[in-house]
N, C-alpha and C positions, 0 to 999 in steps of 0.2 A: 418671558423666560425662555431660554433656548437650550434645552437639555441635550440636544443631539451633539453638542460640543464635547460631551463628557461620557466616560465609560461608567459602568456600574461597579467598578472594583474599588471605589473609594479614592480615586485620584483627586488631586486638588482641583476644585471646581471653579476657581477664579473669584473675582470680586463679588459676583452675584451670590455666592454661597459661602462667604467668609465666616458667617455665623452658623452654628449647627442648628439653631432654632430661631424662628422668626419672632418679631415682637408679638405677633398674635399668639404664638405658642407660649411665650412668657406670660401673657395675660391669662391664658387658659389655665396654666399651672397655678397662678396666684388665686384664681377663683375657686380652686379646690377640686377634689377628686370627682365629685358628681358631674362637673362640667367636662371632665376629661374622658368620660366613657367613650368607647370607640364606635358606637353606633346609636342612631336615633337620638342624638343630642339636639338641643334647640339653640340656634345661633343668636337668639334674642336674650340678652342677659337679664332682662326684666322677668323672664319666665323660665328660670333654670329648672331642669327636670329633677324630679325626686326619685326617679328610677332610671336604670340604665341597662342596656343589653347589647349583645352582639348581633341580634336579629330583631325583628320588629316586635316579637313577643317579649315583654319586660321580665327581668329577673330582679330580685332584691339587690339594691345597690351594694350591700355588704358582701355579696358573692362576687362582684365584678371589680372590686377595688381592694388594694392592700390596706392594712390598718392605717388609720390616720396618722398615728405617731411615726410610722415608717416614712410616710410622705413628707411630713413636716421636717424631719431630720435629713431628708435627701436633697441634693441640688436639684435645680429646676429640670435639667435634662434627665436626671435619674427619676424624678417624679413621673415624667411622661413615659419613660420606659417601664416603670413599675406598673402603671395603670394598663398599658398596652399588653404587657406580658401576663398580667392577671386575667385580662379578657381572653387571651389566647388559651389559658388554662381552662377557662370556662367553656370555650368551644370544645376542647378535648374531652370534657366530661359529658358532653351530650351523647346519649346512646344511639339515637336515631338520626340519620342524616336529614337535615332540613333544607328544602329547596331554597336557594338564596343566590344573590349576586355577590361575588367575591371581589373585593378591592384589595389587591396585593401590592403594597407599597413599602419603601424602605424608611419607615418611621424611626428606626433606631440607628440609621446611618449618620455618622458625624458630618459627612459631606452633603448628604441629601435629605436629612431629617426635616429641615425647615421647608424644603420644597414639597416633600410628601405631606407634611402637615397642612400646608395651604391647600393642596389638592383635596385632602380628606375633608377639610372644613367645607369647601364648596360642594363636594359630593353629598355630604350630610345635609347641607342647607337645601339642596335640590330635592333630596328624598323627603325632607320634612314638609315641603310644599305639597307633596302627594298624600301626606297624612296617612290615614288608615288604609288607603288604597295602595300605598307604597309596597313594592316588592321587597320581601325580607332581604337583608344584606348582612355581610360580615366584613370586618376589616382585618386583614392578615398583615401584621406589622413585621417587617424583616429588617435585618441589619444592613443588607446590601442587595445588589442585583446580580450576584455571581451565579455559578452553576446551581446553587441551592434553590434558586427561583423555580427551576423546573420541578424540584421535589415539592415545593410549596404549591405549585400549580396542580400537581397530581393529588396532593392532600386535599385541596379545596374541592376537587371533583369528588373525591371519596366522601367528603363531608356533606355532599349534596348540592354543590354549586351548579346552577343552570346557566351561568354566564360568568365571565371573568374579565376584570379590568385591571391593567397594570402596565408594566414596562415604562417606568418613568425615564430611564436612560435609554440610549440607543442599544447598548449591550443587553439590557433587560428586554427590550422589544424583540431583539433577534432571538433571545432564548424563548420567548413566548411564541414566536413563529414556529419553532420546532415542536412545541407542545400542543399547539392549537390544531383543531380539525374536527373535534367531536362536539364541542359546545361553542356558542358565540364568544369570541374573544376580542376585546377592544384594547389596543395599545395606545399609550399616551405620548408616543414618539414615532418617528418615521424609521422603518427598518431598512437595513442595507440589503436584506434578502429580497429577491425578485419573484421567487416561486412561492406564492402565498396561498394557504388553504382557503377554501370557500367561506368558512365561518370566521376568518380572521379579518379584522378591520383596524384602522388606526386614524388618529387625529393628532395634530401637532401644532404647536405655536412656533413653527419654523420660520425664522427671518429670511431664509433663502427664498421660500415660496412667496413671502411678502414682497421681497425686492422684485421678483418676477412680475407680480401683480402691479406694482408701481410702473414698471416698464410698459405694461399694456395700457394703463391709465394715460400715460404720456402719449402713447401712439394714438389713442382715441381723441386726445386733445389736439391732434394735428401737428405734433412736433416731430422733428426729424434728426436734429443734431444735438448731442448732449456733451456737456463738460461735467465730469464726475469729480466730486469733491469728497475726499476721504481722510480719515485720521490713520494713525499708524498701528492701531490695535488689530489683533487677529480677527475679531468679529467684524470690524468695519471692513477689512479687506475681503472677508467672505461675502458680506452684503454687496460690496462693489463688484466682485466677480460674478455673483448670481445675476445682478442687474445687467451688467454689460453683456453677458452671454445671451440673456433673453432679448435685450435691446437689439443686438446684432442679428439674432435669429428672426426678429420681427422686421428686419430691413433697415433699422436705424443705424446711425453713425456715431461712434464715440470720438469726438474731436480731440479730447485731451483728458488726462487724469491728474488731479492735483492733490498732493498730500498736504494737509493743513495741521500744524501743531498747536496753533493758537497764540504764538508770540507775535509781536508787532512786525517783525521782518516778514513773516509769512503772510500777515494780513495785507501788507503793502504789495507783496508779490502776487497774491491772490487777486486783489482788485485790478491790478494792471493786466494780468493774464486774461481775466474774464472780460475786461473792457475791450481788449484787442480782439478777442474771439468774437465778441458781439459785433464790433464794427466791421469785421471782415466776413460776417455772416457764417462763421465757422461753428457757432453754437447758438441754438435758439432756446435752450433751457439748461438748468443745472440740476443734477441729482446729488443730494447729500447722503453719503454713506458713512455716517458718524453718529456718535451718541448725542445726548441732549446738550451737554456742556460745549462740545465742539461746534454743534450746529448753531447755538446761540452766539458764539463768538464769530463764526464765519458769516452768518447771514447779513449783517450790516455792510459787508464789503462786496456783496454781490450787486451788480448794477441794478438800479431801480427799474422796475418794469419787466425784468427778466424772470420768466416763470421758474419756480423752484419746487422740486418734489423731494420727498423723503419717506422713509419707513417710520413706524412707530418707535423705533430705536432712538430717533431724534426728537421724540415728543414726550413730555410729561403731561399727560392729559388731566392730571389733578392739580396742576400748578395754576396760580392766579393770573389775572390779566397783566399785571406789571411784570411778572417773571417771563411771560410769553411774548412780550411786545417785540423783542428782537426777532421773533420768528414770523412776523407779520407777512401775510400773503403766501406762506409756504403751504403746499398741499401735502396732506398725509393720508395714509390708510390706517384706521384704528378699529378696534373691536367695539361693537355697540355698547358693551358694558360700561365704557367710560364716556362715550360721546352721544349716546342716544338715551337720555334719561326717561323719555316717554315711550320707549320701545316696550311692548307688552311683556316680553320675556324678561327684560331687565327689571321692570317694575315688580315682577312676580317673586323675585328671589331676594332674600335678605343680604345686606352688605356684611362684610366681616364684622363681628361684634367688637373686635379690638383693632386698632390701626395696624396695618402691615405695609411693608415696602411695596412700591408700585409693581415691581416684577413679581412679587409673591401674590399680589392681588390678581394679576393676570392668571396665575396658576389656580387661584380660587375660582375664577370664572371658568377655567378649563375643567375643574372638578364638577361644576354645575352641568356643563355640556356633556361631560362623560356620562353622568347619570341619565340625562335626557336622551342622548344618542342610544344608550343601551336599551332604554325602554322602546325606542323605535325599532331596534334590531329584533328584540324579542317578540314584537307584535307583527313583524313582517311575515307574509305567507311564504316568501322565498328568500334565501340568504341575501341576494343583492337587490331585492325589490323594496327599497326604502325611500320614502318620500323626502324631499328637501325639508330642512328644519331651520327655523329662525332661531339660531342660538345666540347666547350672550357673547360668544367669541367671534361671531360672524354668521352669515347665512351658510348652512352646511349642506353640501351636495355630495352624494356618494359617487366617486369616479374610480372604478376598479375597486380597490380595497380601502381607498383613502376618502375620509370626509374632508373635502376641500372647503376651506373657509373663504368666503367672499366678504371682505371687510368694508367698513363704512368710509366713504371718501369725505374728507373735511378740508377746510381751508382756515388758517388762522387769520382772524380779522380783529383788529384792536385788542389783541392778546387773548381772544376767546375763540375756541374751535367752532366753526359754523359748518353745517351740513351742506354738501354740494348735491346737485341733482344727480340721480343715478345715471350712470353711463349706459349706452346701448350695448348689447352683447357683442363681444369680439369673436369672430368666427376663426378661431385658431385651436390647435390641439394643445391643451395645457400640459406642462410637465410636472412631476411630483416636487 
Protein backbone atom coordinates (compact mmCIF):
# COMPACT_ATOMS: atom_id res chain seq x y z
CA UNK A 1 0.00 0.00 0.00
CA UNK A 2 1.44 3.31 -0.97
CA UNK A 3 -0.17 6.10 0.96
CA UNK A 4 2.17 8.87 -0.13
CA UNK A 5 0.03 9.17 -3.28
CA UNK A 6 -2.76 10.70 -1.28
CA UNK A 7 -3.46 13.64 1.02
CA UNK A 8 -5.21 13.42 4.35
CA UNK A 9 -8.08 15.65 3.29
CA UNK A 10 -10.34 12.84 2.14
CA UNK A 11 -9.46 12.98 -1.56
CA UNK A 12 -10.39 10.00 -3.72
CA UNK A 13 -7.72 7.40 -2.91
CA UNK A 14 -8.09 5.33 -6.09
CA UNK A 15 -8.68 1.63 -6.50
CA UNK A 16 -6.80 0.58 -3.39
CA UNK A 17 -9.23 2.49 -1.18
CA UNK A 18 -12.50 2.08 -3.06
CA UNK A 19 -14.11 0.54 0.00
CA UNK A 20 -14.35 2.48 3.24
CA UNK A 21 -13.71 -0.63 5.30
CA UNK A 22 -11.80 -3.81 4.54
CA UNK A 23 -13.06 -7.37 4.61
CA UNK A 24 -11.27 -7.69 7.91
CA UNK A 25 -13.17 -4.74 9.35
CA UNK A 26 -16.44 -6.32 8.23
CA UNK A 27 -15.50 -9.55 9.94
CA UNK A 28 -14.67 -7.67 13.13
CA UNK A 29 -18.04 -5.93 13.14
CA UNK A 30 -19.87 -9.21 12.68
CA UNK A 31 -18.04 -10.80 15.61
CA UNK A 32 -19.55 -8.25 17.98
CA UNK A 33 -18.52 -5.30 20.12
CA UNK A 34 -16.14 -7.18 22.41
CA UNK A 35 -13.89 -7.89 19.43
CA UNK A 36 -13.97 -4.28 18.26
CA UNK A 37 -12.46 -2.72 21.38
CA UNK A 38 -9.66 -0.42 20.35
CA UNK A 39 -6.84 -1.79 22.47
CA UNK A 40 -5.45 -5.04 23.80
CA UNK A 41 -7.70 -7.21 21.66
CA UNK A 42 -6.68 -10.72 20.74
CA UNK A 43 -6.34 -11.46 16.99
CA UNK A 44 -7.09 -15.14 17.59
CA UNK A 45 -10.86 -15.63 17.18
CA UNK A 46 -10.77 -18.78 19.28
CA UNK A 47 -9.86 -16.74 22.35
CA UNK A 48 -12.03 -13.63 22.14
CA UNK A 49 -11.46 -11.25 25.06
CA UNK A 50 -14.06 -10.79 27.76
CA UNK A 51 -12.77 -7.35 28.70
CA UNK A 52 -11.55 -4.39 26.72
CA UNK A 53 -9.68 -1.19 27.41
CA UNK A 54 -7.88 1.71 25.86
CA UNK A 55 -4.75 0.89 27.84
CA UNK A 56 -3.36 -2.35 29.16
CA UNK A 57 -5.32 -2.02 32.41
CA UNK A 58 -8.74 -3.59 31.67
CA UNK A 59 -12.06 -1.82 32.20
CA UNK A 60 -15.46 -3.56 32.19
CA UNK A 61 -16.64 -4.09 28.64
CA UNK A 62 -19.91 -2.28 29.32
CA UNK A 63 -17.95 0.95 29.84
CA UNK A 64 -16.14 0.80 26.52
CA UNK A 65 -18.94 -0.15 24.14
CA UNK A 66 -22.33 1.37 23.32
CA UNK A 67 -25.51 -0.64 24.05
CA UNK A 68 -25.76 -3.83 22.02
CA UNK A 69 -29.10 -2.77 20.56
CA UNK A 70 -27.49 0.37 19.19
CA UNK A 71 -24.78 -1.67 17.45
CA UNK A 72 -27.16 -4.24 16.00
CA UNK A 73 -29.34 -1.55 14.43
CA UNK A 74 -26.40 0.37 12.93
CA UNK A 75 -24.64 -0.25 9.58
CA UNK A 76 -21.24 -1.96 9.76
CA UNK A 77 -19.28 1.28 9.29
CA UNK A 78 -21.39 2.95 11.99
CA UNK A 79 -20.78 0.03 14.36
CA UNK A 80 -17.03 0.61 14.09
CA UNK A 81 -17.45 4.34 14.63
CA UNK A 82 -19.70 3.87 17.68
CA UNK A 83 -17.20 1.55 19.34
CA UNK A 84 -14.23 3.82 18.65
CA UNK A 85 -16.06 6.93 19.84
CA UNK A 86 -17.20 5.15 23.00
CA UNK A 87 -13.58 4.28 23.75
CA UNK A 88 -12.56 7.90 23.14
CA UNK A 89 -15.09 8.99 25.76
CA UNK A 90 -13.59 6.47 28.14
CA UNK A 91 -10.19 8.09 27.64
CA UNK A 92 -11.63 11.52 28.39
CA UNK A 93 -13.08 10.26 31.68
CA UNK A 94 -9.68 9.28 33.09
CA UNK A 95 -8.59 11.77 35.73
CA UNK A 96 -4.89 11.01 35.85
CA UNK A 97 -2.67 10.93 32.74
CA UNK A 98 -1.45 7.39 32.13
CA UNK A 99 1.91 6.93 30.36
CA UNK A 100 1.16 5.23 27.06
CA UNK A 101 1.98 4.95 23.37
CA UNK A 102 -0.57 6.85 21.30
CA UNK A 103 -1.62 5.52 17.89
CA UNK A 104 -3.42 8.36 16.08
CA UNK A 105 -5.09 7.09 12.91
CA UNK A 106 -8.09 8.05 10.72
CA UNK A 107 -10.35 5.13 11.61
CA UNK A 108 -13.47 7.20 10.88
CA UNK A 109 -12.31 8.39 7.45
CA UNK A 110 -14.39 7.26 4.47
CA UNK A 111 -11.26 7.21 2.31
CA UNK A 112 -8.72 5.80 4.75
CA UNK A 113 -10.77 3.99 7.39
CA UNK A 114 -9.95 0.53 6.04
CA UNK A 115 -6.28 1.47 5.73
CA UNK A 116 -6.18 2.65 9.35
CA UNK A 117 -8.04 -0.44 10.54
CA UNK A 118 -5.48 -2.79 8.95
CA UNK A 119 -2.64 -0.88 10.61
CA UNK A 120 -4.47 -0.95 13.93
CA UNK A 121 -4.97 -4.71 13.78
CA UNK A 122 -1.27 -5.34 13.16
CA UNK A 123 -0.29 -2.90 15.90
CA UNK A 124 -2.52 -4.68 18.42
CA UNK A 125 -1.31 -8.12 17.29
CA UNK A 126 2.29 -7.06 18.01
CA UNK A 127 1.39 -5.60 21.39
CA UNK A 128 -0.41 -8.82 22.32
CA UNK A 129 2.79 -10.82 21.76
CA UNK A 130 4.49 -8.72 24.46
CA UNK A 131 1.70 -9.71 26.84
CA UNK A 132 1.86 -8.25 30.34
CA UNK A 133 5.19 -6.63 29.49
CA UNK A 134 3.59 -4.53 26.75
CA UNK A 135 3.77 -0.78 27.11
CA UNK A 136 0.26 0.64 27.69
CA UNK A 137 -1.23 2.15 24.56
CA UNK A 138 -4.30 4.02 23.35
CA UNK A 139 -5.91 4.27 19.95
CA UNK A 140 -6.98 7.80 19.01
CA UNK A 141 -9.48 7.43 16.15
CA UNK A 142 -9.88 10.45 13.87
CA UNK A 143 -12.02 11.40 10.89
CA UNK A 144 -9.13 12.62 8.74
CA UNK A 145 -5.55 13.89 8.88
CA UNK A 146 -6.24 17.59 8.45
CA UNK A 147 -5.13 20.37 10.79
CA UNK A 148 -7.07 18.75 13.67
CA UNK A 149 -4.34 16.10 13.79
CA UNK A 150 -2.08 18.62 15.51
CA UNK A 151 -4.74 19.21 18.16
CA UNK A 152 -5.07 15.46 18.68
CA UNK A 153 -1.29 15.12 18.96
CA UNK A 154 -1.20 17.71 21.74
CA UNK A 155 -4.17 16.08 23.46
CA UNK A 156 -2.37 12.74 23.47
CA UNK A 157 0.62 14.37 25.15
CA UNK A 158 -1.69 15.90 27.77
CA UNK A 159 -3.21 12.45 28.32
CA UNK A 160 0.24 11.16 29.22
CA UNK A 161 1.57 9.82 25.89
CA UNK A 162 5.28 9.01 26.05
CA UNK A 163 5.45 8.27 22.30
CA UNK A 164 3.20 8.85 19.30
CA UNK A 165 2.64 6.86 16.10
CA UNK A 166 0.57 8.22 13.23
CA UNK A 167 0.71 10.08 9.96
CA UNK A 168 -0.91 7.51 7.68
CA UNK A 169 -1.00 9.95 4.76
CA UNK A 170 1.78 12.24 3.60
CA UNK A 171 -0.20 15.30 4.69
CA UNK A 172 -0.63 13.76 8.12
CA UNK A 173 3.07 13.01 8.34
CA UNK A 174 3.95 16.62 7.53
CA UNK A 175 1.62 17.82 10.27
CA UNK A 176 3.28 15.47 12.76
CA UNK A 177 6.68 16.89 11.83
CA UNK A 178 5.47 20.29 13.02
CA UNK A 179 4.29 18.89 16.37
CA UNK A 180 7.18 16.51 17.08
CA UNK A 181 10.21 17.38 19.12
CA UNK A 182 9.41 16.61 22.75
CA UNK A 183 8.58 12.92 22.70
CA UNK A 184 9.50 10.14 20.24
CA UNK A 185 7.25 10.30 17.16
CA UNK A 186 7.01 7.66 14.42
CA UNK A 187 5.25 8.50 11.16
CA UNK A 188 3.91 5.79 8.87
CA UNK A 189 4.68 7.69 5.69
CA UNK A 190 7.53 9.71 4.23
CA UNK A 191 7.45 13.48 4.90
CA UNK A 192 8.16 16.12 2.31
CA UNK A 193 9.73 18.25 5.03
CA UNK A 194 13.52 18.03 5.24
CA UNK A 195 14.19 19.78 8.55
CA UNK A 196 13.18 17.00 10.95
CA UNK A 197 13.30 17.06 14.79
CA UNK A 198 15.70 14.73 16.60
CA UNK A 199 12.89 12.62 18.02
CA UNK A 200 10.99 12.30 14.75
CA UNK A 201 11.25 9.03 12.77
CA UNK A 202 9.40 7.50 9.88
CA UNK A 203 8.86 4.18 8.11
CA UNK A 204 7.08 3.74 4.79
CA UNK A 205 5.89 1.13 2.32
CA UNK A 206 7.02 3.45 -0.44
CA UNK A 207 7.26 1.84 -3.89
CA UNK A 208 9.66 4.57 -5.03
CA UNK A 209 12.26 3.33 -2.56
CA UNK A 210 11.56 -0.26 -3.59
CA UNK A 211 12.17 0.58 -7.26
CA UNK A 212 15.52 2.12 -6.34
CA UNK A 213 16.42 -1.04 -4.42
CA UNK A 214 15.64 -3.16 -7.49
CA UNK A 215 18.04 -0.98 -9.50
CA UNK A 216 20.80 -1.75 -7.00
CA UNK A 217 20.01 -5.46 -7.14
CA UNK A 218 20.34 -5.41 -10.94
CA UNK A 219 23.68 -3.61 -10.69
CA UNK A 220 24.95 -6.23 -8.25
CA UNK A 221 23.90 -8.90 -10.76
CA UNK A 222 26.36 -7.39 -13.23
CA UNK A 223 23.78 -5.93 -15.59
CA UNK A 224 24.25 -2.66 -17.49
CA UNK A 225 21.51 -1.90 -20.02
CA UNK A 226 17.79 -2.05 -19.27
CA UNK A 227 14.58 -1.99 -21.24
CA UNK A 228 11.80 -0.69 -19.01
CA UNK A 229 8.32 -2.07 -19.44
CA UNK A 230 5.46 -0.06 -17.93
CA UNK A 231 1.70 0.34 -18.05
CA UNK A 232 -0.19 3.60 -18.39
CA UNK A 233 -1.20 4.04 -14.73
CA UNK A 234 0.15 6.92 -12.65
CA UNK A 235 1.65 4.55 -10.08
CA UNK A 236 3.44 2.50 -12.75
CA UNK A 237 4.88 5.69 -14.23
CA UNK A 238 6.13 6.70 -10.80
CA UNK A 239 7.80 3.33 -10.28
CA UNK A 240 9.39 3.65 -13.72
CA UNK A 241 10.65 7.16 -12.97
CA UNK A 242 12.16 6.17 -9.62
CA UNK A 243 13.88 3.12 -11.10
CA UNK A 244 15.28 4.95 -14.11
CA UNK A 245 16.65 7.85 -12.07
CA UNK A 246 18.41 5.46 -9.70
CA UNK A 247 19.66 3.24 -12.53
CA UNK A 248 21.19 6.21 -14.35
CA UNK A 249 22.66 7.50 -11.07
CA UNK A 250 24.37 4.13 -10.64
CA UNK A 251 25.89 4.37 -14.11
CA UNK A 252 23.44 2.15 -15.99
CA UNK A 253 21.77 2.85 -19.32
CA UNK A 254 18.08 2.86 -20.14
CA UNK A 255 17.92 1.65 -23.74
CA UNK A 256 14.18 2.08 -24.17
CA UNK A 257 10.88 2.46 -22.32
CA UNK A 258 7.89 0.53 -23.61
CA UNK A 259 4.28 1.11 -22.54
CA UNK A 260 2.29 -2.13 -22.52
CA UNK A 261 -1.53 -2.07 -22.44
CA UNK A 262 -2.05 -5.81 -22.59
CA UNK A 263 -3.73 -6.16 -25.98
CA UNK A 264 -2.49 -8.48 -28.74
CA UNK A 265 -1.05 -5.69 -30.86
CA UNK A 266 1.04 -4.46 -27.95
CA UNK A 267 2.24 -7.99 -27.18
CA UNK A 268 3.52 -8.47 -30.73
CA UNK A 269 5.21 -5.07 -30.70
CA UNK A 270 6.75 -5.79 -27.30
CA UNK A 271 8.19 -9.15 -28.36
CA UNK A 272 9.65 -7.67 -31.54
CA UNK A 273 11.20 -4.65 -29.79
CA UNK A 274 12.81 -6.69 -27.01
CA UNK A 275 14.08 -9.29 -29.46
CA UNK A 276 15.86 -6.62 -31.52
CA UNK A 277 17.24 -4.94 -28.42
CA UNK A 278 18.72 -8.20 -27.22
CA UNK A 279 20.19 -9.11 -30.61
CA UNK A 280 21.93 -5.75 -30.85
CA UNK A 281 23.12 -5.99 -27.22
CA UNK A 282 21.18 -2.84 -26.44
CA UNK A 283 19.44 -4.37 -23.43
CA UNK A 284 20.65 -7.15 -21.16
CA UNK A 285 17.62 -7.20 -18.84
CA UNK A 286 14.04 -5.96 -18.44
CA UNK A 287 12.48 -4.05 -15.57
CA UNK A 288 8.69 -4.35 -15.25
CA UNK A 289 7.11 -1.24 -13.73
CA UNK A 290 3.53 -2.49 -13.73
CA UNK A 291 0.95 -4.27 -11.60
CA UNK A 292 0.35 -8.00 -11.30
CA UNK A 293 -2.11 -8.27 -14.20
CA UNK A 294 0.09 -6.39 -16.67
CA UNK A 295 3.22 -8.26 -15.55
CA UNK A 296 1.57 -11.65 -16.10
CA UNK A 297 0.39 -10.61 -19.55
CA UNK A 298 3.76 -9.20 -20.61
CA UNK A 299 6.15 -11.82 -19.22
CA UNK A 300 5.53 -14.55 -21.86
CA UNK A 301 6.54 -12.09 -24.62
CA UNK A 302 9.94 -11.31 -23.10
CA UNK A 303 12.71 -13.35 -24.79
CA UNK A 304 13.59 -16.59 -22.99
CA UNK A 305 16.73 -16.25 -20.87
CA UNK A 306 16.54 -12.48 -20.61
CA UNK A 307 16.70 -11.49 -16.90
CA UNK A 308 13.56 -9.78 -15.62
CA UNK A 309 13.23 -7.68 -12.45
CA UNK A 310 10.15 -6.14 -10.83
CA UNK A 311 8.89 -4.62 -7.58
CA UNK A 312 6.32 -6.25 -5.30
CA UNK A 313 3.69 -4.21 -7.18
CA UNK A 314 3.95 -6.87 -9.91
CA UNK A 315 3.65 -9.79 -7.48
CA UNK A 316 0.80 -11.46 -5.62
CA UNK A 317 2.82 -13.33 -3.02
CA UNK A 318 -0.28 -15.19 -1.83
CA UNK A 319 -1.22 -16.55 -5.27
CA UNK A 320 -0.82 -20.20 -6.13
CA UNK A 321 1.69 -21.84 -8.46
CA UNK A 322 -0.70 -21.98 -11.42
CA UNK A 323 -1.49 -18.27 -11.20
CA UNK A 324 2.19 -17.35 -10.99
CA UNK A 325 3.50 -19.60 -13.77
CA UNK A 326 3.55 -16.71 -16.22
CA UNK A 327 6.00 -14.88 -13.92
CA UNK A 328 8.56 -17.68 -13.97
CA UNK A 329 12.19 -16.55 -13.50
CA UNK A 330 11.17 -12.96 -12.62
CA UNK A 331 13.12 -11.54 -9.68
CA UNK A 332 11.26 -9.55 -7.05
CA UNK A 333 11.89 -7.80 -3.77
CA UNK A 334 9.21 -8.60 -1.18
CA UNK A 335 8.68 -8.21 2.58
CA UNK A 336 9.53 -11.25 4.76
CA UNK A 337 5.91 -11.37 5.97
CA UNK A 338 4.88 -13.01 2.70
CA UNK A 339 7.93 -14.95 1.52
CA UNK A 340 9.85 -16.02 4.65
CA UNK A 341 7.45 -18.19 6.59
CA UNK A 342 10.31 -19.49 8.79
CA UNK A 343 11.55 -16.01 9.67
CA UNK A 344 11.54 -15.75 13.52
CA UNK A 345 9.68 -12.44 13.50
CA UNK A 346 7.10 -13.66 10.97
CA UNK A 347 6.42 -16.78 13.03
CA UNK A 348 5.97 -14.75 16.22
CA UNK A 349 2.96 -12.72 15.09
CA UNK A 350 -0.59 -13.80 14.33
CA UNK A 351 -1.97 -13.49 10.84
CA UNK A 352 -5.13 -11.38 10.40
CA UNK A 353 -7.98 -13.32 11.93
CA UNK A 354 -10.17 -12.61 8.89
CA UNK A 355 -9.05 -12.51 5.23
CA UNK A 356 -8.09 -9.09 3.90
CA UNK A 357 -6.90 -7.84 0.51
CA UNK A 358 -3.19 -8.21 -0.19
CA UNK A 359 -2.42 -4.49 0.06
CA UNK A 360 -4.25 -4.27 3.38
CA UNK A 361 -2.25 -7.18 4.74
CA UNK A 362 0.89 -5.21 3.87
CA UNK A 363 -0.46 -2.48 6.13
CA UNK A 364 -1.20 -5.06 8.82
CA UNK A 365 2.51 -5.99 8.68
CA UNK A 366 3.40 -2.29 8.86
CA UNK A 367 1.33 -2.02 12.05
CA UNK A 368 3.37 -4.88 13.57
CA UNK A 369 6.67 -3.20 12.74
CA UNK A 370 5.39 0.18 13.95
CA UNK A 371 4.91 -1.30 17.42
CA UNK A 372 8.28 -3.05 17.37
CA UNK A 373 10.18 -0.02 16.07
CA UNK A 374 8.70 2.20 18.78
CA UNK A 375 9.85 -0.27 21.43
CA UNK A 376 13.39 0.05 20.07
CA UNK A 377 13.12 3.84 20.02
CA UNK A 378 11.96 3.97 23.63
CA UNK A 379 14.79 1.69 24.77
CA UNK A 380 17.54 3.63 22.98
CA UNK A 381 19.97 5.58 25.17
CA UNK A 382 20.20 8.30 22.48
CA UNK A 383 17.60 9.41 19.89
CA UNK A 384 19.52 8.01 16.90
CA UNK A 385 21.33 5.12 18.60
CA UNK A 386 18.96 2.37 17.46
CA UNK A 387 20.11 -1.07 16.39
CA UNK A 388 18.91 -2.70 13.13
CA UNK A 389 15.70 -4.69 13.49
CA UNK A 390 14.60 -7.80 11.61
CA UNK A 391 11.09 -6.64 10.87
CA UNK A 392 8.25 -8.40 9.10
CA UNK A 393 8.25 -5.67 6.42
CA UNK A 394 12.02 -5.99 5.90
CA UNK A 395 15.28 -5.55 7.76
CA UNK A 396 15.04 -2.07 9.26
CA UNK A 397 18.07 0.19 9.52
CA UNK A 398 17.85 3.76 10.77
CA UNK A 399 19.39 6.17 8.26
CA UNK A 400 18.86 9.74 9.39
CA UNK A 401 15.22 9.82 10.45
CA UNK A 402 14.09 6.97 8.18
CA UNK A 403 13.87 3.28 9.01
CA UNK A 404 15.01 1.97 5.63
CA UNK A 405 13.58 -1.42 4.68
CA UNK A 406 15.84 -4.01 3.08
CA UNK A 407 13.51 -6.48 1.39
CA UNK A 408 13.92 -10.17 0.66
CA UNK A 409 15.15 -11.05 -2.85
CA UNK A 410 13.17 -13.86 -4.47
CA UNK A 411 12.83 -15.48 -7.87
CA UNK A 412 9.70 -17.13 -9.20
CA UNK A 413 10.39 -20.78 -10.04
CA UNK A 414 7.64 -23.11 -11.23
CA UNK A 415 5.11 -20.61 -9.96
CA UNK A 416 6.52 -20.47 -6.42
CA UNK A 417 8.69 -17.72 -4.90
CA UNK A 418 12.16 -19.01 -4.00
CA UNK A 419 14.64 -17.14 -1.83
CA UNK A 420 17.82 -15.90 -3.48
CA UNK A 421 21.14 -15.70 -1.72
CA UNK A 422 21.67 -12.34 0.02
CA UNK A 423 23.58 -9.86 -2.12
CA UNK A 424 26.82 -8.31 -0.84
CA UNK A 425 26.49 -4.70 0.38
CA UNK A 426 26.60 -2.05 -2.30
CA UNK A 427 28.82 0.89 -1.37
CA UNK A 428 26.62 3.79 -2.43
CA UNK A 429 24.72 6.51 -0.63
CA UNK A 430 21.02 5.58 -0.64
CA UNK A 431 18.36 8.20 -1.20
CA UNK A 432 15.06 8.38 0.63
